[in-house]
C-alpha positions in Angstrom: 13.1 -45.3 -37.1 15.0 -48.4 -36.5 18.8 -48.2 -36.9 20.3 -49.8 -39.9 21.4 -53.1 -39.4 25.1 -53.4 -39.2 27.4 -55.9 -40.9 25.8 -55.7 -44.5 28.0 -57.3 -47.2 29.7 -55.1 -49.3 27.8 -52.8 -51.5 29.4 -54.1 -54.7 28.4 -57.6 -53.8 24.6 -56.7 -53.0 24.6 -54.7 -56.3 25.7 -57.9 -58.0 23.2 -59.9 -56.4 20.3 -57.6 -57.2 21.5 -57.6 -60.8 21.7 -61.2 -61.3 18.5 -62.1 -59.3 16.6 -59.3 -61.1 18.1 -60.7 -64.6 16.8 -64.5 -63.6 13.4 -62.9 -62.4 12.7 -61.4 -65.7 14.2 -64.2 -67.7 12.0 -66.5 -65.7 8.6 -64.3 -66.3 9.4 -63.6 -69.8 10.6 -67.2 -70.8 7.8 -69.0 -69.1 5.5 -66.7 -70.8 7.2 -67.5 -74.3 7.2 -71.2 -73.5 3.3 -71.2 -72.5 2.4 -69.6 -75.9 4.4 -72.3 -77.7 3.3 -75.1 -75.7 -0.5 -74.2 -75.4 -1.2 -72.2 -78.6 -4.6 -70.3 -78.6 -5.3 -71.4 -74.9 -5.0 -68.2 -73.0 -6.2 -69.5 -69.7 -3.9 -72.6 -69.8 -0.9 -70.2 -70.8 -1.6 -68.0 -67.8 -1.6 -71.0 -65.6 1.7 -72.3 -66.9 3.3 -68.8 -66.4 1.8 -68.1 -63.1 3.1 -71.4 -61.9 6.7 -71.1 -63.0 6.9 -67.5 -62.1 5.7 -68.7 -58.3 8.0 -71.7 -58.0 11.0 -69.5 -59.7 10.7 -66.4 -57.8 10.9 -68.8 -54.3 14.2 -70.3 -55.6 15.6 -66.9 -56.9 15.0 -65.4 -53.6 16.7 -68.1 -51.6 19.5 -67.9 -54.1 20.6 -64.5 -53.6 18.4 -63.3 -50.8 21.2 -64.0 -48.3 23.5 -61.5 -50.0 21.2 -58.5 -50.8 18.2 -59.2 -49.3 16.4 -60.5 -52.5 14.5 -57.4 -53.5 14.8 -57.2 -57.2 12.1 -54.4 -57.0 12.7 -50.5 -56.3 9.4 -50.3 -54.3 10.8 -53.2 -51.7 14.1 -51.3 -51.7 12.5 -48.0 -50.9 10.2 -49.2 -48.3 13.2 -51.1 -46.7 15.0 -47.9 -46.5 12.0 -46.2 -45.0 11.8 -48.7 -42.4 15.4 -48.1 -41.5 16.9 -51.5 -42.9 18.6 -50.2 -45.5 20.6 -47.0 -46.0 18.8 -44.7 -48.7 21.9 -44.2 -50.6 22.0 -47.9 -50.9 18.3 -48.3 -51.8 19.3 -45.4 -54.6 22.3 -47.7 -55.9 19.8 -50.9 -55.9 17.4 -49.5 -58.4 19.8 -49.3 -61.7 20.9 -52.7 -60.6 17.4 -53.9 -60.5 16.4 -52.1 -63.7 19.6 -53.3 -65.8 19.1 -57.0 -64.7 15.5 -57.1 -65.5 16.4 -55.6 -69.1 19.1 -58.0 -69.4 16.7 -60.8 -68.6 14.4 -59.8 -71.2 17.3 -60.1 -73.9 18.3 -63.2 -72.4 14.7 -64.9 -72.4 14.4 -63.7 -76.2 17.5 -65.3 -77.1 16.9 -68.6 -75.3 13.7 -68.9 -77.3 15.2 -67.9 -80.9 13.5 -64.5 -80.6 15.1 -61.3 -81.6 17.4 -60.1 -78.9 15.2 -57.1 -78.4 11.5 -56.3 -79.6 9.8 -53.6 -78.4 6.3 -54.7 -77.1 3.2 -53.7 -78.5 0.9 -54.8 -75.5 -1.0 -51.8 -74.2 -2.1 -52.8 -70.5 -2.8 -49.2 -69.0 -6.6 -49.4 -68.7 -8.3 -48.0 -65.5 -8.7 -51.4 -64.2 -5.3 -52.6 -64.9 -4.0 -49.5 -62.8 -5.8 -50.0 -59.9 -4.8 -53.5 -60.1 -1.3 -52.7 -59.8 -2.1 -50.3 -56.8 -3.6 -53.5 -54.8 -1.2 -55.9 -56.2 1.9 -53.8 -55.2 0.2 -52.9 -51.5 -0.4 -56.4 -50.8 3.1 -57.4 -51.8 4.5 -54.7 -49.4 2.3 -55.6 -46.6 3.0 -59.4 -46.9 7.0 -58.8 -46.9 7.0 -56.2 -44.1 4.3 -58.3 -42.0 6.2 -61.1 -42.0 9.5 -59.6 -41.3 8.2 -57.1 -38.6 6.7 -60.1 -36.8 9.6 -62.4 -36.6 8.5 -64.7 -39.7 11.0 -63.6 -42.1 12.1 -67.0 -43.0 8.6 -67.8 -44.5 9.1 -64.7 -46.8 10.5 -66.5 -50.0 7.7 -69.1 -50.2 5.0 -66.5 -49.3 6.0 -64.1 -51.8 6.2 -66.7 -54.5 2.7 -68.0 -53.6 1.3 -64.2 -53.4 2.5 -63.4 -57.0 1.4 -66.7 -58.7 -2.0 -65.8 -57.1 -2.0 -62.0 -58.1 -1.6 -63.3 -61.4 -5.2 -64.4 -61.1 -6.9 -62.1 -58.9 -5.6 -59.0 -60.7 -6.5 -57.7 -64.2 -2.9 -56.5 -64.8 -1.5 -60.0 -63.9 0.4 -58.4 -61.0 3.7 -56.7 -62.3 3.9 -55.1 -58.8 7.5 -54.1 -59.5 8.9 -51.1 -61.5 12.0 -52.8 -63.0 10.2 -55.9 -64.3 7.6 -53.3 -65.8 10.6 -51.7 -67.8 12.7 -54.9 -68.5 9.1 -56.5 -70.0 9.1 -53.7 -72.7 11.8 -55.4 -74.4 9.8 -58.5 -75.4 7.0 -58.4 -77.7 5.8 -61.7 -76.2 2.9 -63.1 -73.8 4.5 -61.2 -70.7 5.5 -57.7 -72.5 4.1 -54.4 -71.9 4.0 -51.4 -74.4 6.6 -48.5 -73.4 3.3 -46.0 -73.4 1.8 -48.0 -70.5 4.7 -48.4 -68.3 4.8 -44.6 -66.9 1.4 -45.2 -65.7 2.1 -48.6 -64.1 5.2 -47.4 -62.4 3.2 -44.4 -60.7 0.4 -46.9 -59.7 3.1 -49.3 -58.3 4.7 -46.4 -56.1 1.2 -45.7 -54.8 0.5 -49.1 -53.7 4.2 -49.2 -52.2 3.1 -46.0 -49.8 -0.2 -47.8 -48.9 1.5 -50.9 -47.9 4.0 -49.3 -45.9 1.4 -47.3 -44.2 -0.5 -50.5 -43.5 2.6 -52.4 -42.4 3.5 -49.6 -40.0 -0.2 -49.7 -38.7 -0.4 -53.2 -37.9 3.2 -54.0 -37.0 4.3 -50.7 -34.9 8.2 -50.7 -33.4 8.5 -52.3 -30.1 8.1 -49.9 -27.0 11.1 -48.4 -25.8 12.6 -49.9 -22.7 12.1 -48.1 -19.5 14.7 -46.2 -17.5 16.6 -47.3 -14.5 13.9 -46.1 -12.0 11.4 -48.6 -13.6 13.7 -51.3 -13.4 14.5 -50.6 -9.7 10.8 -50.6 -8.9 9.9 -53.8 -10.5 8.8 -56.8 -8.5 11.7 -59.0 -7.4 9.8 -62.2 -7.8 8.5 -61.5 -11.4 10.0 -60.7 -14.8 10.6 -57.4 -14.9 9.3 -55.0 -17.5 12.9 -54.2 -18.2 13.6 -57.6 -18.7 11.1 -58.2 -21.3 12.0 -55.1 -23.1 15.6 -56.5 -23.3 14.5 -59.6 -24.4 12.3 -57.5 -27.1 15.4 -55.5 -27.9 17.5 -58.5 -28.2 14.9 -59.9 -30.6 15.1 -56.7 -32.6 19.0 -56.4 -32.9 19.1 -60.0 -34.5 16.2 -59.1 -37.1 13.7 -61.2 -35.9 10.8 -58.2 -35.4 12.5 -55.0 -36.4 12.7 -53.3 -39.9 16.5 -53.7 -39.5 16.4 -57.4 -39.9 18.2 -57.6 -43.3 18.8 -55.5 -46.4 15.2 -56.2 -48.1 13.7 -59.7 -48.1 15.1 -60.8 -44.6 18.4 -62.2 -45.2 16.0 -63.4 -48.0 13.4 -60.7 -47.9 13.1 -57.5 -46.6 13.0 -56.0 -42.9 
């Protein structure tokens, strides 16, 4: 397992960033859904286009906004996988979860109030069909694989845009419209609007998201294994003098790892904007 990256911002600052980012994410998803139904009544396909486009663009912006502080997870599955890769201490990942859930619930209330809806209205939209649950496994596994494929291959700076694009697309290629996030699933219970989900559907969604996260973790480890360990002194002595040595290459690899270009210890979550 990779070493936890040193120099993380104070935990309190990171928790505040996760809470605010999660609140904005929930307000974005729910608010754009309410706006879509008001602007395009009776046109479900157009409403979904509007909701997906706003979510994709807004998620990109929110990750850029707070990612350098907390990693921009907003998602307990992302935090758990980041901890499993060694990029975030497990105790910090556990602390992220209530901040994310509280933020998403607050974002739902905020979205309701911005559109003159009751502050809290429990959703009646039942979504836990077999097809929807399978879709949540697929959506979450794809999200985790995308995030950690980028960060473990030195392309973490592309993650905010890539995640926004993926979620926007997954609104359409999954029957569940890609929740892929236990915190947002809980938050969306509190708005009986276009983006809501009934409380009875949430436990099954969260369970499928956890399974998807484990699948994504396994695929990321398979496709992007950690770099090999540097050889010992004997190997360095025996290397040809007129060629770059194996040790030199490994040292370069280690240096890359230490600054977060290829290792899972890059940053706390969505690499200084999305996970390690």
